[in-house]
C-alpha positions, 0 to 999 in steps of 0.5 A, spaced: 346 964 854 350 964 848 356 963 852 352 957 855 351 954 848 358 955 847 360 951 853 355 946 851 358 945 844 365 945 847 363 939 852 360 935 846 366 936 841 370 934 847 366 928 848 366 926 841 373 927 840 374 922 847 370 917 844 373 917 837 380 916 841 377 910 845 374 907 839 380 908 835 385 905 840 380 899 841 380 898 833 387 899 833 388 893 838 383 889 835 387 890 828 394 888 831 391 882 835 388 879 828 395 881 824 398 877 830 394 871 830 394 871 822 402 871 822 403 866 828 398 861 825 401 861 818 408 860 821 406 855 825 402 851 820 408 852 815 413 849 821 408 843 822 407 841 815 415 842 814 416 838 820 411 833 818 414 832 811 421 831 814 419 826 819 416 822 814 421 822 809 427 823 813 426 818 819 420 814 816 415 816 821 409 820 821 406 825 826 399 823 827 397 830 829 399 834 823 393 834 819 388 835 825 393 841 827 393 844 820 386 844 820 385 848 826 390 853 823 386 853 817 380 855 821 383 860 825 387 863 819 380 863 815 375 866 820 380 871 823 382 873 816 375 875 814 375 880 819 382 883 817 380 883 810 374 887 812 378 892 816 382 893 810 377 893 805 380 887 801 374 883 800 372 881 792 368 886 789 364 886 783 364 894 781 364 894 773 357 897 773 358 900 780 364 905 778 360 908 773 354 911 778 355 918 780 358 919 787 351 920 791 349 913 788 355 909 790 355 912 797 348 909 798 349 903 795 356 902 799 351 903 805 346 898 803 351 893 801 355 894 808 349 893 812 346 887 808 353 884 809 353 886 817 346 882 817 349 876 814 355 876 818 351 876 824 346 871 822 352 866 820 355 868 827 348 865 830 348 859 826 356 858 828 354 858 835 348 853 835 353 849 831 358 849 836 353 847 841 351 841 837 358 839 837 359 840 845 353 836 846 355 830 842 362 830 845 366 828 839 374 829 840 379 829 835 383 822 835 390 824 835 390 831 839 385 828 844 381 835 845 374 836 843 372 838 836 368 844 838 375 847 840 377 848 833 371 851 831 371 857 836 374 862 832 368 861 826 363 865 830 368 870 833 370 871 826 363 872 823 361 877 829 368 881 828 367 882 821 359 884 822 362 889 827 367 892 821 361 892 816 357 896 821 362 901 823 363 902 815 356 904 815 357 909 820 363 912 817 359 913 810 354 916 814 358 921 818 363 922 812 363 926 805 367 921 802 366 913 800 369 908 805 370 901 803 372 900 811 373 905 817 380 907 814 379 905 806 377 910 801 373 907 795 377 908 789 384 906 785 389 911 787 393 915 782 394 910 776 398 914 772 403 916 778 404 908 779 405 907 771 411 912 771 418 910 772 
């Protein structure tokens, strides 16, 4: 009987390891996609702006679509950036009082804050989808580009949803691990300040 329990325990451990590997792979691919989208969007926005400035001042001709295209890139950067920042634990935190708490209390607050933030992100995702449906029903288009205006807002609910998932994963990580995590990979803390100061 003891041998059977050992086999069961080994099987459960293998399943947990496999699910962890799959989760890590999917998480890494999403992170790469977010990073790629952010980089490409920023580069294309810069190129579009520079091309608009050159055409206006050198050739005395202004592209009509420059502003609309940049607004699409800004929305894309903003709402793919919030999930990327959540993954890296880079969102602004007001932690002056929080840092004075003992570890167990900080961990509890981190779990509660992450859970509430995830709920808010999913709530905003729901209303973003409703807003996009309203835009679709109205049938408005961008004058210069000639595309439906709701296309520009597709990344809003996607960004909110992925950010919500990141905060849910942060809650899970903090429930499973002993340390305090700001995200699935980012530990709470400021590192070794003295080592950074030394030359």
